C-alpha positions in Angstrom: 97.7 132.7 88.2 100.8 133.1 86.1 98.6 133.0 83.1 96.6 136.0 84.1 99.6 138.2 85.0 101.7 137.1 82.1 99.1 137.8 79.4 99.3 141.2 77.7 95.6 141.4 77.2 94.5 141.1 80.8 92.6 144.0 82.1 90.9 144.6 85.3 87.4 144.8 83.7 87.3 141.3 82.3 86.6 138.5 84.7 87.1 135.6 82.4 90.9 135.3 82.7 90.5 135.5 86.5 88.0 132.7 86.5 90.1 130.6 84.1 93.2 131.0 86.2 91.3 130.3 89.4 89.8 127.1 88.0 93.3 125.9 86.8 94.7 126.6 90.2 91.9 124.6 91.9 92.4 121.7 89.5 96.2 121.6 90.1 95.6 121.8 93.9 93.2 118.9 93.6 95.6 116.8 91.7 98.4 117.5 94.1 96.2 116.7 97.1 95.1 113.5 95.4 98.7 112.4 95.1 99.8 113.4 98.6 97.1 111.8 100.7 97.7 108.2 99.5 101.5 108.7 99.8 101.1 109.9 103.4 98.9 106.9 104.2 101.4 104.4 102.8 104.3 106.3 104.4 102.7 106.0 107.9 101.8 102.4 107.3 105.3 101.3 106.3 106.9 103.5 109.0 104.8 101.7 111.6 105.8 98.3 110.1 109.5 99.2 110.2 109.2 100.4 113.8 107.6 97.1 114.8 110.3 95.1 113.1 113.0 97.2 114.7 111.4 96.7 118.1 111.2 93.0 117.6 114.9 92.9 116.5 115.9 94.8 119.7 114.0 92.3 121.9 115.6 89.4 120.1 119.1 91.0 120.6 118.5 91.4 124.3 117.5 87.8 124.6 120.6 86.7 122.7 122.8 88.8 125.0 121.2 87.2 128.0 121.7 83.7 126.7 125.4 84.4 125.8 126.0 86.1 129.2 124.7 83.0 131.1 127.4 80.8 129.6 130.6 80.6 131.5 133.9 79.2 130.3 133.1 76.0 132.3 129.9 75.6 130.3 131.8 76.0 127.1 134.3 73.4 128.1 131.5 71.0 128.8 129.9 71.8 125.4 133.2 71.0 123.6 133.5 67.6 125.5 130.0 66.5 124.5 130.9 65.1 121.0 133.8 63.1 122.5 131.5 61.4 125.1 128.9 60.5 122.5 131.4 58.9 120.2 133.0 56.9 123.0 129.7 55.8 124.6 127.8 55.3 121.3 124.6 56.9 122.8 124.6 60.1 120.7 122.9 60.6 117.4 125.2 60.9 114.4 124.7 63.6 112.0 
């Protein structure tokens, strides 16, 4: 549309500049539309993938907090004594 208003020879009686400007505008709109539709499809796909990963990470974090919260200092003391018992008794697997 800039072409038609910017040209010094445009007159109201000739329709050719209007048709040309309108066809250029339609072509440009089609190209932009052709670029935006696939980008929106990929954006929504990847956004859904990221949302799923974030949800899974949150669930794993909740499970980790539950496991850590169940351990008491007594449990940790028993955990630290475990290698001493296996070395003395000889029943544990060596790494």
